[in-house]
C-alpha positions in Angstrom: 14.8 94.4 64.9 16.9 94.1 61.9 19.4 91.3 62.0 22.1 90.9 59.3 21.7 87.8 57.1 24.4 85.3 58.1 24.2 83.4 54.7 25.6 86.3 52.7 28.6 86.6 55.0 29.4 82.8 54.9 29.2 82.6 51.1 31.9 85.3 50.7 34.3 83.5 53.0 33.8 80.2 51.2 34.5 81.8 47.7 37.8 83.4 49.0 38.9 80.0 50.4 38.1 78.2 47.1 39.9 80.9 45.1 43.0 80.6 47.4 43.1 76.8 47.0 42.7 77.1 43.3 45.6 79.6 43.1 47.8 77.3 45.2 47.0 74.4 42.9 47.8 76.6 39.8 51.2 77.6 41.3 51.9 73.9 42.2 51.1 72.8 38.6 53.4 75.6 37.3 56.2 74.4 39.6 55.7 70.8 38.6 55.7 71.8 34.9 59.0 73.6 35.4 60.6 70.6 37.1 59.3 68.3 34.3 60.9 70.6 31.7 64.2 70.7 33.6 64.2 66.9 33.9 63.5 66.4 30.2 66.4 68.7 29.3 68.7 66.8 31.7 67.6 63.5 30.2 68.2 64.7 26.6 71.7 65.9 27.7 72.4 62.5 29.3 71.3 60.6 26.2 73.6 62.9 24.0 76.5 62.3 26.4 75.9 58.5 26.4 75.8 58.4 22.6 79.0 60.4 22.3 80.8 58.2 24.8 79.7 55.1 23.0 80.8 56.6 19.7 84.2 57.4 21.3 84.6 53.8 22.5 83.7 52.5 19.1 86.3 54.8 17.5 89.0 53.5 19.9 88.0 49.9 19.1 88.1 50.7 15.4 91.5 52.2 15.7 92.9 49.2 17.6 91.2 46.9 15.1 92.9 48.8 12.3 96.3 48.6 14.1 96.0 44.8 14.3 94.8 43.9 10.8 96.8 43.3 7.6 96.3 46.0 5.0 96.4 45.6 1.2 97.2 49.1 0.1 96.4 50.3 -3.4 98.5 53.0 -5.1 95.7 55.6 -4.8 95.5 59.0 -3.2 93.1 59.3 -0.3 91.6 57.1 2.4 91.5 53.3 2.0 88.9 51.9 4.4 88.1 48.5 5.8 85.0 47.5 7.7 84.7 44.5 10.0 82.4 41.8 8.5 82.1 39.3 11.2 83.3 41.2 14.3 80.6 43.3 15.9 81.2 45.2 19.1 78.5 44.7 21.7 77.9 47.9 23.6 75.7 48.2 26.7 72.0 48.4 25.9 72.2 45.7 23.2 73.7 48.0 20.6 75.8 46.3 18.0 78.2 48.3 15.9 80.6 47.6 13.0 84.3 48.5 13.3 85.5 50.8 10.5 89.2 51.9 10.0 90.9 53.8 7.2 94.5 54.5 6.2 96.2 57.0 4.0 99.6 58.6 3.3 100.3 61.2 6.0 102.1 63.5 3.6 105.4 62.9 5.4 108.1 60.4 4.3 107.1 56.8 5.1 104.4 57.8 7.5 100.8 56.9 7.2 97.7 58.0 9.1 95.3 55.5 10.5 91.8 56.6 11.3 89.3 54.8 13.6 85.6 55.8 13.2 82.8 55.6 15.7 79.2 56.3 15.0 76.4 54.9 17.1 73.4 57.0 15.9 72.9 57.0 12.1 72.1 60.7 12.0 75.0 61.8 14.2 78.5 63.0 13.3 81.1 60.2 13.7 83.9 60.5 16.2 87.2 60.1 14.4 90.5 59.2 16.1 93.9 59.1 14.4 97.2 57.3 14.8 100.5 58.0 13.0 101.9 54.7 11.7 104.6 53.2 9.6 104.2 50.1 7.4 106.0 46.8 7.7 105.6 44.6 4.6 104.4 41.0 5.4 104.5 39.7 1.9 104.2 41.2 -1.6 100.6 42.2 -1.2 100.0 42.7 2.6 101.4 45.2 5.1 101.1 45.6 8.8 101.0 48.9 10.5 103.4 49.8 13.4 102.2 52.7 15.6 104.5 55.6 16.1 105.1 56.3 19.8 103.0 59.4 20.9 101.3 59.4 17.5 97.8 59.1 18.8 95.6 62.1 17.9 92.0 63.2 18.3 92.2 65.6 15.4 93.4 65.2 11.8 97.0 66.4 11.4 96.8 66.9 7.6 97.4 70.5 6.5 94.4 70.4 4.1 91.3 69.7 6.1 89.4 68.5 3.1 91.7 65.5 2.9 90.5 64.6 6.4 86.9 64.4 5.3 87.4 62.1 2.3 85.4 58.8 2.7 
């Protein structure tokens, strides 16, 4: 009477079950890793978008600040810039930014170009917005800018692009 040994048969079934469970766990971990990578990429994109929108809003604020201030223009070629000293714009997330606006001759008779700058992250490229303006003399040294209707631009209208990048 030869009977087969039942222990050998049970050990093979247990190994296959453990191997199947380990494979399912490995596939689950791979799936979770892919979801984690996707979420990290989406989070980085959201941060970049938020930074751009904050820079855009700061550029709009800087442009409006430049429209409402009195300018003392020097007879020089290029941009003449002003930066707010006491006025800081508070943005969501406790970010404080300084307003910066610049003005220069627009290469057309009696027209000037006003630029508002917005830069939230120190290592990012600033967002620049432009407004065509004319000057109204307040007194011998100061002038106010008057915006030209439909003169708002999100690109520099100067023919020579290098003149747009001057500080």
